[in-house]
N, C-alpha and C positions, 0 to 999 in steps of 0.2 A: 735647605734640605729637610728641615723639620716640618715646614709647611707641606712639602711633597708627601711626607710620610703620613701626616694627619689627614690630608685629602684622600690619600689612597685607602686608609683604614675606614674613612667615612663611607666611601662608596662600596667597599667590600662588605660592610655591615648591612647593606640594603640589596639583597639578591633579587634580580628581576625574575620574570616568569621562567625562562629556560636558561640553561647554562651557556649556550652559545650567545644568545642575545645579551646575557649578563656580562660575559667577557667583552663583547664588542662595545657595549655601552660604557663599561668601566674604562676601557682603553681609550675611547674617544674623549671622555671627560678628562682623564689623566693627560692625554696628549694636548688637550687644550690648555691645561695648566702649565705643562712644560713649554709649550709654544709661547705663552705669555711671559714665562720666566726667562726667555732668551736662549733656550737650547736649540741647537741645529737639528734638522730632521734625522740624521743618522744617530745623533746622541739620544734623541727621543726614542727611536726604535730600540736602541740598546738597553735603555732603562726599562722600557716595556717588556723586553725579552727577559730581563733579570727577574721580573715578577711572574709573567704568564708563560714563560718557557716556550714550548711547542705550540701553544694556543695564541701566540702573539700575532697581530696583524702583519701582513707582508710589508716590505719596504715601500712598495708602490702605494698601498693603501695609506700608510703613514704619511707619505709625501703629499697625497691628494688632500687628506684632511688637514695637514699642516698648512698648506697654501690657502685652504678655505678659512682657517682661523686667522692667518696672517692678513687676509684680505678684508677682515672685519666681520665675517660671518660667525655668529656666536652659537648657532644651533648645533647640537651634537646628534641630531636625528637625521635619518635618511630623508631626502626630499622626494616627493612623488615624481615618478617618471613622466616625462611629457607624453602626450598622446590624446586621443579622443576620450572624453570621459565615458565611463561605463554606464550609459543611460538606457541601453537597449533592453535590459531586463527590469525596467521600471514597472511598478504595479499596473500602470495603464496598458502596457504591452502584454503583460501576463494575462490580464483580464480579457484583452482582445482575443488572444489565442485560445484561452479557455472557453470563451463564449462560442467561437467558431467550432471547436471540437464538440461542445455540448449540443449544438444544432445539428452537426453532421460528423459523427465519429469516424467516417470513412475517408475524410479528406487526407490527401497526401501532404508531405512537407512542402512540395512545390506549390500545391494549391494554397497552403497557408501563406507562403512567401508572396504569391501573387496578390492575395487579398489584403495582407497587412502592410506590404512594402518593406518588411524587415528582411535582414540578411538571413541566408540559410543557416549559418552557424548560430545566430541568435535564436532562430526558431527551434533548432535542435536543443539548444541549452534550456530554453523555456519549457519545452515539452518533456524532456527527460529529467532535468534537475529541479526545475521549479514546480512543474505539475506532476512529476513522478509518474509519467505514462510510458507505456511501451506498446508497440504495434503487434497484435497477435492475430493470426489467421484462424478463421473458424474451423473447427474440427468436424469432419463428417460423422454423422451418426446414422444408424440404420433407418430410423423413422422418428417422427415427432410423436412422442408417447402421449397417449390420452390418459385421463385420470383412471380409467378402468385398467389400462395396461400397466400403469404404475402400481395400482393395487394388486394386480396379479403377480407382478415381479416381487413386490414386498411380501405378499402372503406366502408364495412358494419358498422364498428365502427363509422366512420365519418358520415355516413348517419343517424345512430341512434342519434348521438350528434346533427346533424343539425335538426332532428325532435324535439329533446329536446329544442332547442333554438328558435324555431318558436313561439315567444310569441304572435304573432298576431293570432295564431290558438290555441296554448296550453300554459297555464301557466306552467313553468318548474316544479314546485312542484307538480302540479296536474298531469303532465305527469308521473313523477316517481311513484306517488300514483296510477296511472291507470294501471301499468304493473302487469300482473298475470303470475308468473313464476312457472314452474313445473319440477319435476325430479322423477326418480325411483331408488329404491335400494332394494337389497335382505336383509332380516332379517331372523335369524335362531332361533329355539327354544333353542339351546345351543350355544350361541355366544361365540366363544373361546377368551381367553385373548390374547392380543398382546404380542410380545416377551418382550417388556419393562414392561408391567403390570404383567407378570409372574415372574419377577426377585425377588429373595428372598436372604436374608443374611444367609449363612451357614458357619460352621466351615471350617478352612483351610484344604485343601487336601480332602475335602468331594466330592463325585461325584455330577455332575450337575443333577438337576431334569429333568425328561423326560416329553415331551409334545407331544401328538399325533397330527399329521397333520389333521386327519379326526376323527370325533366323531361319533361312531355308533348310528344309530337311530336318527340322527339329521335331522330335517325337516326345510324347508325354505319357505318363502312367499315373493312375490314381493309387495312392498309398493309404491304407487304413492302419492306424496304430491304436492298440488297446494297452493300457498300463495301469498300475496302481502305485501306492506309495513306496513299493519295494523295487519297481523297475518295469521293464517291458514284459508283456504277457503274450501279445500276438502282433505280428506284422503281416499284412495281407495286401496283395496287389491285384488290380483288375487286369484282365487280358486285354491285348491291343484294341480289339473291336467290341469289348464288353462295356456295358453301361451299368451304372449303379441304380438299382431299383429295389423294390421291396423283396423280390425273390433273391436277388444277389446279396442283399444285406442279411437276409436270413441265413444264407450260406456262410457269411462271415461270422454271424453269431454262433452257428454250429461249430465252426472252427474254434471260436472263443471258448465254448464249453469244453472241448477236448483239451485245449491249452490250459484251462483252469484245472482240469482234472489231473494233469501231469505236473504243473508248476505250482499250483496253490491248492493242494488236496485239503488243507485245513479249511479253506473257504468253500471248496466244492462240496464237501460233506455237509449235508443239511442246508445247502444253498445259503451260506452265510455271507453273501456279497450283494452289492447293489450296482447295477449298471447305470452309468451316467453319460448320456450323450445329448447332443443338441436337438433342435426340433425340425431337422430336415425331413422332407417328405418320406424318404425310405425308412426313417427311424420311427415315424409316428403313424404310418399307414395302418389300415385295419389288418392287413395280412401279417405285418410285422408284430403288431400288438397281440394278435391271436396266437402266433407262434411263441411269443414270450410267455403268454399265459399258459399255453400248453406245456411248456418246459418248466413252469414254476419259477421263472426268474422274477426278480424284483427290480423295478426301474425307479431311480431317484428323479423326482420331478425337475424339469428345467423350463423356465418361462420362455415364451417366444420373443424374438427380436432382442436377444440379450447376449451380444458378443462379450460384454464386460463380465458376464458370469460364465463364460466358456470354460468347460471343465479341463480341456487340454488343448492348448494352442502351441503345438510343437513345430508348426510350419515355418515360422521365421528362423528358428534355431537351425532346423535342418537345411533350409535353403541357403542360409549364410555359409554353411560348410560345403554346400554343393556349388556355390556361386563361382562362375568363371571356369568350371571344369567341363570337359567334353567326354562323352561316352559314345562308343561305336554303335551300341544297340541297347534296347530296353533291359535285357538280362543283366548286362554289366551295371547299368544304372540302379536296378533294383537290388543287386548284390551289395553295391556300395552304400545305398541308402539304408539297407538293413544293418550293415556293419556300423554305420555312424550312430544310429539310434541305440544299438546294443552297447556301444562304447560310452554312452552318457552315464555319469556317475549316479549312484543311488540317491545322493543328496538332491539332485535336480528333480527327481520324481517325488521325493519326500516333501520338498519345498512347494512343488506345484500343488499337491493335494492339500497341504495346510493353508496355502494361499486361497484355495477355494472356500474354506471356512471363513477367512477374513473378508472375502468378497460378499458372501451372504450377509455378514454383519454390516458391511458398508452399505449394501443395498437397503437393508432395513433402516439404517440410520438416516439415509437421504430420502426415505419414503418412496422407494421404487424408481427414482430418477437415475439417468445414466451417470456414471462417475468414472474418473480416471484413476490410474494407478492399480496397485495390487490388492487394495483393500485395507482393512484395519489391522492393527497389531492385535493378535489374538492371545488368549490366555497361554502362559508358558506350558500348561499341561499338554497343549496340542503342538508345541514346537520342539519337544524333546525328540531325540533320535529314536527311530524305531528299533526294537530289539531284533536280533538276527536269528532267532530260534527257527523261524520258518523260511529262512533264505534258501533258495534252491538255485541250481545252475541256470544261467541266462543264455543258454545255447540258442542258436537260430532256430526259428520255427520254419516248418515246411510250408510252401505256398498252398 
């Protein structure tokens, strides 16, 4: 019994890496000692239980190891399980797959399997775990930017940032608050669900549901939204057979002037605001620019081919809320669309305008190249909440 206690203390003084492996190792060595001492399996299990309590090996495990020791096996470690040796991820196979992908990065997993003779699971393990690669689909961009176009994007973004930083003329926060941004989008009386939104769970081997590309009798209307960091200023719709051109856009700008006079009198007095829109033809035509000059309005420059610098992309948010809904006529659609945008919280518009500053900074940082995401983290000065001194009612505008 003294030998048993000494042996137990010896192995308890040498803790292995983990507690579980420590207990397992100690119990197997102690079991080996008890087996050689002539104890029966049930007696060995009871003695182990007296020391390790609820962490003791099960009776079945004790019997398995007991018979191993009785048969002359002196090892207390687990033997490797039988099976094919793991040689598929040898350096030779990894190098073979790596070379194939370096020659042609568009190879599919099936192509790699055919060319290397390796199993699909092995190829996937090499590509994902050993080479740390993932398959990514190319993202569509408006155009392949030339060096001159990148310079234009960078220069315009920098000029807007310089205008923002002229504290002797503009307080930075007041400047962001004075930007009036606008955009157009088409809305439909029967807005179809996206492919993701139309996904449903069905029994195995059942046919996929069908979805029509076009919906008979679907009518659409172009919606124009102008807003600032405080919320919506103007919502305007085209008539059914009306098209957006320079003359029609000038009418929208005229409505914007009246809406600013009523909703943002502090900006309207002295023309203390900047209009920011994209470079669509009706926005940049000679007729539109002449009317803007005549009215004494100021336009914040926006580089061409720059959706990543878009001032206001409200279309996805609006269409998500209209998705799957049906309207009997355009009037009901326009009423609901107006109601939706007027219900958006002030924080949404506030964040949108401050993200615009971050996008200018990101564009300058990447030297005018296209970028993904919302832009850079901007100075806390520009992320604080806007004061509510000039807040006014956000009642619906008349068409």
